[in-house]
C-alpha positions in Angstrom: 10.0 -22.6 33.4 10.6 -24.3 30.1 8.6 -25.7 27.3 9.2 -27.9 24.3 8.8 -26.6 20.8 5.8 -28.0 18.9 4.5 -27.5 15.4 2.6 -24.4 16.5 3.7 -21.1 17.8 3.1 -20.6 21.6 1.0 -17.5 22.5 0.5 -16.0 26.0 -2.7 -16.8 27.7 -2.4 -13.9 30.2 -2.8 -10.2 29.8 0.2 -7.9 29.2 0.2 -6.8 32.9 1.2 -8.7 36.0 -1.0 -11.6 36.8 -0.7 -13.8 39.9 -0.2 -17.5 39.2 -3.0 -19.9 40.3 -2.3 -21.6 43.6 -1.0 -25.2 43.5 -3.6 -28.0 43.9 -2.9 -28.5 47.6 -3.4 -24.8 48.3 -6.6 -24.8 46.3 -8.0 -27.8 48.3 -7.1 -26.2 51.6 -8.7 -22.9 50.5 -12.0 -24.8 49.7 -11.9 -26.8 52.9 -11.3 -23.7 55.1 -14.0 -21.7 53.2 -16.5 -24.6 53.6 -15.9 -24.8 57.4 -16.7 -21.1 57.7 -19.8 -21.4 55.6 -21.3 -24.4 57.5 -23.0 -22.4 60.3 -24.5 -20.1 57.7 -25.7 -22.8 55.4 -27.8 -24.3 58.3 -30.1 -21.3 57.8 -32.5 -22.3 55.1 -33.3 -18.8 54.1 -29.6 -18.0 53.5 -29.2 -21.2 51.5 -31.8 -19.9 49.1 -30.1 -16.5 48.9 -26.6 -18.0 48.4 -27.8 -20.1 45.5 -27.7 -17.0 43.4 -24.0 -16.1 44.2 -21.6 -17.2 41.5 -19.4 -20.1 42.3 -16.2 -18.2 41.3 -16.0 -15.7 44.1 -12.3 -14.8 43.3 -11.0 -13.4 40.1 -9.5 -16.2 37.9 -6.5 -16.0 35.7 -7.8 -15.3 32.1 -7.9 -18.0 29.6 -8.1 -15.8 26.5 -4.8 -14.3 25.3 -4.7 -10.5 25.0 -4.4 -10.4 21.2 -5.1 -7.1 19.6 -6.1 -6.7 16.0 -6.6 -3.1 14.9 -7.1 -1.2 11.7 -4.1 0.6 10.1 -6.4 2.8 8.0 -6.4 6.5 9.1 -8.8 9.2 8.2 -7.2 9.9 4.8 -7.8 6.3 3.8 -4.2 5.1 3.3 -3.9 1.4 2.7 -1.4 -1.4 2.5 0.5 -1.4 5.8 4.2 -2.3 5.3 6.6 -1.4 8.0 6.1 -2.0 11.8 8.2 -1.0 14.8 7.8 -0.9 18.6 8.9 2.2 20.4 11.9 1.0 22.6 12.5 1.5 26.3 14.5 4.7 26.9 12.5 6.8 24.3 12.2 10.3 25.6 9.1 11.2 27.7 6.7 13.9 26.7 6.6 12.7 23.1 3.7 11.9 20.9 4.6 8.2 21.4 5.9 6.3 24.4 7.8 3.0 24.9 5.6 0.1 24.0 3.6 2.0 21.4 3.5 0.5 17.9 4.1 2.4 14.6 3.0 1.2 11.2 3.9 2.8 7.8 1.4 2.8 4.9 2.6 2.2 1.3 -0.7 2.9 -0.7 -3.2 5.7 -0.7 -6.9 5.5 -0.4 -7.2 4.4 -4.1 -4.8 1.5 -3.3 -2.3 2.9 -5.7 1.1 1.5 -4.8 3.9 3.8 -3.7 1.6 6.7 -2.8 0.8 6.2 0.9 2.0 8.9 3.3 1.1 8.1 6.9 2.6 6.4 9.9 -0.1 5.4 12.3 0.3 4.6 16.0 -1.3 2.0 18.3 -1.1 1.5 22.0 -1.2 -2.2 22.7 -3.6 -2.0 25.6 -6.5 -3.8 24.1 -8.1 -0.6 22.5 -8.6 -1.0 18.8 -9.1 1.5 16.0 -12.0 0.8 13.5 -11.1 1.3 9.9 -10.6 4.9 9.0 -9.9 6.0 12.5 -6.3 4.8 13.1 -4.3 7.5 15.0 -1.7 9.3 12.9 1.8 9.9 14.2 3.3 11.2 10.9 0.9 12.7 8.3 3.6 13.0 5.6 3.0 14.6 2.2 1.2 13.3 -0.8 2.7 10.4 -2.8 5.5 9.2 -0.5 5.1 5.5 -0.6 6.3 4.6 2.9 8.0 1.2 2.9 8.9 -1.5 5.3 12.0 0.4 6.3 10.8 1.7 9.6 13.0 2.0 12.7 13.2 4.0 15.9 16.2 5.4 17.8 16.1 5.7 21.6 17.1 9.3 21.5 13.8 10.2 20.0 13.9 9.8 16.2 11.9 7.7 13.8 13.5 6.7 10.4 11.3 5.6 7.5 12.0 4.7 3.9 10.0 5.8 0.9 9.8 4.5 -2.7 7.3 6.6 -4.5 5.4 6.2 -7.7 3.3 8.7 -9.7 0.6 6.3 -10.8 1.2 3.1 -8.8 3.2 1.3 -11.5 6.8 0.3 -11.9 7.1 2.7 -14.9 7.0 5.7 -12.6 8.9 4.4 -9.6 11.5 6.6 -8.0 14.6 5.9 -5.8 13.1 7.5 -2.8 14.9 8.4 0.4 15.0 8.0 4.2 13.0 10.4 6.3 14.1 11.4 9.7 11.2 12.3 12.0 11.3 13.7 15.5 9.5 12.3 18.6 6.4 14.4 17.9 6.0 13.3 14.2 7.7 16.3 12.6 10.1 15.8 9.6 13.6 16.8 10.6 15.7 15.8 7.6 16.0 13.6 4.6 18.7 11.2 3.5 18.5 10.9 -0.3 19.1 8.0 -2.5 22.3 8.7 -4.5 25.9 7.4 -5.0 27.1 9.1 -1.8 24.6 7.5 0.5 24.6 4.2 -1.5 20.8 4.1 -1.2 18.5 3.2 -4.1 15.0 2.4 -3.0 15.2 1.9 0.8 12.9 -1.1 1.3 13.6 -2.2 4.8 16.1 -1.5 7.6 17.4 -2.5 11.0 19.2 -0.4 13.6 22.0 -1.2 16.1 21.4 1.6 18.5 24.4 2.7 20.6 22.8 5.9 21.9 25.0 8.8 20.5 26.1 6.5 17.7 24.2 3.9 15.6 24.5 1.6 12.7 21.7 1.7 10.2 21.5 -1.2 7.7 19.2 -0.7 4.7 18.1 -3.0 1.9 17.8 -1.4 -1.5 15.0 -2.9 -3.7 15.9 -1.1 -6.9 19.5 -2.3 -7.3 19.6 -5.4 -5.1 22.1 -4.2 -2.5 22.4 -3.7 1.2 23.9 -0.5 2.7 25.3 0.4 6.1 25.1 4.0 7.3 27.2 5.0 10.3 25.3 7.6 12.3 26.0 10.1 15.0 22.8 10.9 16.9 22.3 14.3 18.6 19.4 15.9 20.3 18.3 17.7 17.2 19.0 15.2 14.5 21.3 12.6 13.0 24.4 12.8 10.8 25.6 10.2 8.4 29.4 9.9 8.9 30.0 7.0 6.5 28.0 5.2 3.9 29.1 1.7 2.8 27.6 -0.8 0.4 28.2 -4.1 2.2 26.4 -6.6 -0.2 25.1 -6.8 -3.8 23.8 -9.3 -6.2 20.3 -9.9 -4.8 17.5 -10.5 -7.4 15.6 -7.3 -8.0 12.7 -7.4 -10.5 9.3 -5.8 -11.2 6.3 -7.7 -9.9 2.7 -7.2 -10.9 1.3 -7.9 -7.4 4.1 -6.4 -5.2 5.3 -3.7 -7.6 8.9 -4.8 -7.2 10.9 -7.7 -5.6 14.3 -7.4 -4.0 16.2 -7.7 -0.7 13.9 -6.8 2.2 14.1 -8.0 5.8 17.2 -7.5 7.9 18.3 -8.8 11.4 21.6 -7.8 12.9 23.3 -10.1 15.4 25.7 -7.7 17.2 27.4 -10.5 19.2 28.5 -12.3 16.1 28.6 -9.2 13.8 26.3 -10.9 11.3 23.6 -9.4 9.3 20.8 -11.7 8.1 19.0 -10.7 4.8 15.7 -12.0 3.5 15.9 -11.8 -0.3 12.4 -12.0 -1.7 13.2 -12.6 -5.3 15.8 -15.3 -4.4 13.3 -16.9 -2.0 16.2 -17.2 0.5 17.8 -15.9 3.6 21.5 -15.0 3.5 24.0 -13.8 6.1 26.7 -11.2 5.8 29.7 -11.6 8.1 31.6 -8.6 9.6 28.7 -6.4 8.8 29.5 -3.7 11.3 33.0 -3.0 9.9 32.9 -4.3 6.3 34.3 -1.9 3.7 33.9 -4.2 0.6 30.6 -5.6 -0.6 30.1 -9.3 -0.7 27.9 -11.0 -3.4 24.8 -11.9 -1.4 26.8 -13.5 1.4 26.4 -17.0 2.8 23.2 -18.9 2.1 21.4 -19.7 5.4 18.3 -21.3 4.0 16.2 -21.7 0.8 13.7 -24.0 2.5 10.5 -24.8 0.8 8.5 -23.2 3.6 9.8 -19.8 2.3 7.3 -18.1 -0.1 8.9 -14.8 -1.0 10.2 -13.7 2.4 9.8 -10.0 3.2 10.3 -8.6 6.7 12.6 -10.4 9.1 12.7 -10.3 12.9 14.6 -11.9 15.8 12.6 -14.0 18.3 13.5 -13.8 22.0 14.8 -17.4 21.7 17.2 -16.3 19.0 15.3 -17.8 16.0 14.6 -15.9 12.8 11.0 -15.0 11.9 10.2 -14.3 8.3 7.0 -12.9 6.8 6.0 -14.7 3.6 4.6 -12.4 1.0 3.5 -15.2 -1.4 5.0 -13.5 -4.5 7.3 -16.4 -4.9 6.6 -20.2 -4.4 3.0 -19.4 -3.5 0.7 -22.1 -2.1 -3.0 -21.3 -1.4 -2.8 -23.9 1.4 -0.1 -21.8 3.1 -1.1 -18.2 2.8 0.4 -15.1 4.5 2.6 -17.1 6.9 5.1 -16.1 9.5 7.8 -18.8 9.4 10.3 -19.5 12.2 13.8 -20.8 11.5 16.9 -21.4 13.6 19.8 -19.2 12.7 21.4 -22.3 11.2 18.4 -22.3 8.8 16.4 -25.2 10.2 12.6 -24.9 9.9 10.8 -24.8 13.3 7.1 -23.8 12.8 4.7 -21.4 11.0 1.3 -19.8 11.3 -0.7 -17.5 9.0 -2.0 -14.0 9.7 -4.7 -14.1 7.0 -6.7 -16.8 5.1 -5.8 -15.1 1.8 -2.4 -14.8 0.2 -0.3 -11.6 0.3 -1.2 -10.6 3.8 2.1 -10.9 5.6 4.6 -8.1 5.2 5.9 -6.0 8.1 7.0 -7.8 11.3 8.6 -6.9 14.6 9.2 -8.2 18.1 9.4 -5.7 20.9 8.4 -4.8 24.4 4.8 -3.6 24.5 5.2 -3.2 28.3 8.1 -3.0 30.6 7.8 -6.7 31.5 6.7 -8.5 28.3 7.4 -8.7 24.6 4.9 -9.1 21.7 5.1 -10.3 18.2 3.6 -7.6 15.9 2.6 -8.3 12.3 0.7 -6.4 9.7 -1.9 -7.9 7.4 -2.0 -6.2 4.0 -5.2 -8.0 3.0 -7.2 -6.7 6.0 -5.3 -3.5 6.4 -4.7 -4.3 10.1 -1.9 -4.8 12.6 -2.0 -7.8 14.9 -0.3 -7.9 18.4 0.4 -11.3 19.9 1.7 -11.4 23.5 4.6 -13.9 23.8 4.5 -16.6 26.4 6.5 -16.1 29.7 8.7 -19.0 28.8 10.0 -17.0 25.8 10.9 -14.1 28.1 13.5 -16.3 29.9 15.7 -16.4 26.8 
C-alpha cells in the first residue's frame, strides 16, 4: 500500500495490535443480503420486530476510527520536571528485566522546583493505552540528587541503558558542570560512569545515538559545553561496557548560555550506518549538518557539511530517523522562534528539503526529546516529550510507513 505525502503527518487510525481490514464493498453487500435473507422469517413475527428494534445496528466489531495516541505524565512521585531524553526499548532486550521491548524511557532534567540541571529520574511507560497522572509516573532509575539528566538517552540490546547528565547546583549556567555518562543495568541499577575529561573527549553530554552491534557498539555523543561531537568505541559484556577508544570527530558548533534553555549547543544525532554518515542538529547554529566517515574518522571536522538551515528550523534539538528515511527534528524555539509555529516536530529529507511539520504543544518550548521505535513487535511509533506539559506523547505510525 502506498500514500502520497501531504502537508500533514500521517497517523495510524488503528490500535497497535493486529486489526482485520474491513471487507471490500462487494463482500459487505453480500454479507448484508445474506443476513437479510436469514432475518426475513423472523421479522414476520411482529413481536420479534419490536424486540429487534432495540438491538444495535452494528452487530459486528468495527475497525476503530480513533488512533491509539497515548499522552502520559512524565512526573514521578519526587516531582521531577522537564522531560528531555526519550528512548524505546529495542527488540532483543533481555527478558526478566524491569523493562521489556517496546517500553518507553524518559529522562528528567529538572527537579520538583523546576531548577535546571537537577532532575534525577528516568521514568518508564508501556505504550498500551494506560496513562500515568501527574506525580505517578513509574520510575525505572531513581538516580541521586542533582544529576540533571539530559537528552542523551540510549539503550543497548544486551541490557544496558546509557544516559547523560549535565548538573548544576542552583539551576544556572554559573554552576554548570561537565557531567558524565551513566551506565545502568536492565533493572535500573547504576553499573558505571564514563566521566567528562580529555581522555573520553566528553564535555557536557547533551544527546547521543548508538549503533548497536551486540558485543560491540559505536556511541556518538554531542557535547554542549564545548560544541563538539565524540565517538566512543565500546565493547559490551554481560556485566558492563568498556570504552576501547574515544575520538573527537567534529568541533566548531555554536555553544552559548541561554536564559530559557540554560545552554545551547550541538544536540540531536542520527547515524546512517549504510552511508557512514552522522547527522547533527546544532541548536545554536539553527542548522543540521552531516559528518562523513563517522564510524572510522580519526580527525575532527569543523561542523561537517551543511544539510539545511531552512526557515522551518527553530533551534533544533533532538533528531530522529523516520521509517521512510527522512529526518525528524524537534524545534526548541530558542532560536528563530515564531509564536505561530510553537513546539514543532519538523520533517526533512536527508538532502535537506522540508516535508511537513506539526506541533506537540500550543505554547513555545515544548518539543525536546524525540524517538522512533517499535512499541510492539509489528509496529513503530513516534514518541515525543512535551516540556511545557511535562508529558510524553506516543503516536502510532501508519501501516504505509512500515513498508519502508
